[in-house]
C-alpha positions in Angstrom: 0.0 0.0 0.0 2.8 2.4 0.8 4.4 1.7 -2.6 1.3 2.9 -4.4 1.6 6.4 -2.9 4.8 7.3 -4.8 3.4 5.9 -8.0 0.3 8.0 -7.7 2.3 11.1 -6.8 4.6 10.6 -9.8 1.5 10.1 -12.1 0.0 13.3 -10.7 3.2 15.2 -11.3 3.5 13.9 -14.8 -0.1 14.8 -15.5 0.5 18.3 -14.3 3.6 18.7 -16.4 1.9 17.5 -19.6 0.8 20.4 -21.9 -2.9 21.0 -21.8 -4.6 21.0 -25.1 -7.3 23.5 -26.0 -10.8 22.2 -26.3 -11.7 21.5 -29.9 -13.1 24.4 -31.9 -16.8 24.4 -32.5 -17.6 23.4 -36.0 -18.8 26.2 -38.3 -22.5 26.5 -39.1 -21.8 25.9 -42.8 -19.8 22.8 -42.1 -22.6 21.3 -40.0 -25.1 22.3 -42.8 -22.8 20.6 -45.3 -22.9 17.3 -43.4 -26.7 17.4 -43.4 -26.9 18.5 -47.1 -24.4 15.8 -48.1 -26.8 13.1 -46.8 -29.9 14.6 -48.5 -28.3 15.3 -51.8 -26.6 11.9 -51.8 -29.9 10.2 -51.3 -31.6 12.4 -53.9 -28.9 11.6 -56.5 -29.1 7.9 -55.7 -32.9 8.0 -56.1 -32.5 9.8 -59.4 -30.1 7.1 -60.6 -32.3 4.2 -59.4 -35.6 5.4 -60.7 -36.3 3.8 -64.1 -36.5 6.4 -66.9 -40.1 5.1 -67.6 -41.1 6.5 -64.2 -39.6 9.9 -64.5 -43.1 11.1 -65.7 -44.8 9.6 -62.7 -46.7 12.0 -60.4 -48.9 10.8 -57.5 -51.6 13.4 -58.4 -52.0 16.0 -61.2 -51.3 18.9 -58.9 -47.7 18.0 -58.1 -44.4 17.8 -60.0 -43.5 14.6 -61.8 -40.5 12.7 -60.4 -38.4 14.2 -63.3 -39.7 17.7 -62.7 -38.8 17.3 -59.0 -35.2 16.3 -59.8 -35.0 19.3 -62.2 -36.4 21.6 -59.5 -33.8 20.5 -57.0 -31.0 21.0 -59.5 -32.2 24.4 -60.5 -32.9 25.6 -56.9 -29.5 24.3 -55.8 -27.7 26.3 -58.5 -29.7 29.4 -57.8 -29.2 29.3 -54.0 -25.5 28.4 -54.1 -24.8 31.1 -56.7 -26.4 33.7 -54.4 -24.4 32.4 -51.5 -21.1 32.7 -53.3 -21.9 36.1 -55.0 -22.2 34.6 -58.5 -25.1 35.7 -60.6 -28.0 33.3 -59.8 -30.0 31.6 -62.5 -33.7 31.4 -62.0 -35.1 28.6 -59.9 -36.9 26.9 -62.8 -34.2 27.2 -65.5 -33.4 23.5 -65.5 -37.1 22.5 -65.0 -38.0 24.4 -68.2 -35.1 23.2 -70.3 -33.8 19.8 -69.3 -35.6 16.5 -69.9 -34.8 12.8 -69.8 -33.2 10.8 -67.0 -29.6 11.1 -68.2 -29.7 14.8 -68.7 -31.6 15.4 -65.4 -29.1 13.2 -63.4 -26.2 15.1 -65.0 -27.8 18.5 -64.2 -28.4 17.4 -60.6 -24.7 16.3 -60.3 -23.5 19.5 -61.9 -25.5 21.6 -59.4 -24.2 19.6 -56.5 -20.6 20.0 -57.6 -21.3 23.8 -58.1 -22.7 23.9 -54.5 -19.4 22.7 -53.0 -18.1 26.2 -53.4 -20.9 27.6 -51.3 -20.4 24.9 -48.6 -16.7 25.8 -48.5 -17.4 29.4 -47.4 -16.3 30.6 -44.0 -19.3 31.5 -41.8 -18.2 35.2 -41.6 -17.8 35.5 -45.4 -21.3 34.0 -45.9 -22.9 36.3 -43.3 -21.3 39.4 -44.9 -22.7 38.6 -48.4 -26.0 40.5 -48.4 -28.7 40.3 -51.2 -32.4 40.2 -51.8 -34.2 36.9 -52.6 -37.8 35.9 -52.5 -38.8 39.4 -51.2 -36.4 39.1 -48.2 -33.1 40.8 -47.4 -30.9 37.8 -46.6 -27.2 36.7 -46.7 -25.1 33.9 -47.9 -25.5 31.9 -44.7 -29.3 32.0 -45.2 -28.9 30.7 -48.8 -26.7 27.8 -47.8 -29.0 26.8 -44.9 -32.1 27.3 -47.1 -30.5 25.0 -49.7 -29.9 22.3 -47.1 -33.5 22.6 -45.8 -35.0 22.7 -49.3 -33.1 19.6 -50.5 -34.2 17.7 -47.3 -37.8 18.8 -47.9 -37.8 17.4 -51.5 -36.1 14.2 -50.4 -39.2 13.7 -48.3 -41.3 14.0 -51.5 -39.0 11.6 -53.3 -39.4 9.0 -50.5 -43.1 9.3 -50.8 -43.0 8.8 -54.6 -40.7 5.8 -54.3 -42.8 4.2 -51.5 -46.0 4.6 -53.6 -44.2 2.9 -56.5 -43.2 0.0 -54.2 -39.5 1.1 -54.2 -37.2 1.4 -51.2 -35.8 4.9 -50.9 -31.9 5.2 -50.6 -32.0 6.2 -46.9 -33.8 3.0 -46.1 -31.7 0.7 -48.2 -29.2 -1.6 -46.5 -25.6 -0.2 -46.5 -23.4 -1.8 -49.1 -21.1 -4.5 -47.7 
């Protein structure tokens, strides 16, 4: 028992002599949003790839977009919001929806808009906050555009899940992980 006291004392001294590391820095708001967006846009892209071309015209009811129109809408909205966030001239939200058809072209447009958004999701929080502009009748900033893009893509992934379930398909987020 007496031998354990010097060992404990030495351990305490060594612990006190070790440099203290600073607590880890909090992640940026944009980096957290990017993690969430990466999930949603990954699932949307997988769904777009898995949906047979013959079902791109499918719509559950006449008052909603077809699956293909939904993919075009996500691609166009992403490009518009990410352009605004980075200070580039935004296109209109429905540019792709009005001009691109067919599964291959729509998947390519979706992937291109996702690659384009990487620039917006690489902004520093302060840079995004300082980029001010008007959109949808609101005075907003680049942070708002990035967060809105994440939210918007998540919202439409929910639509895609519903379409796929109605068609008897398993949405990407519910599929087993590849082994």
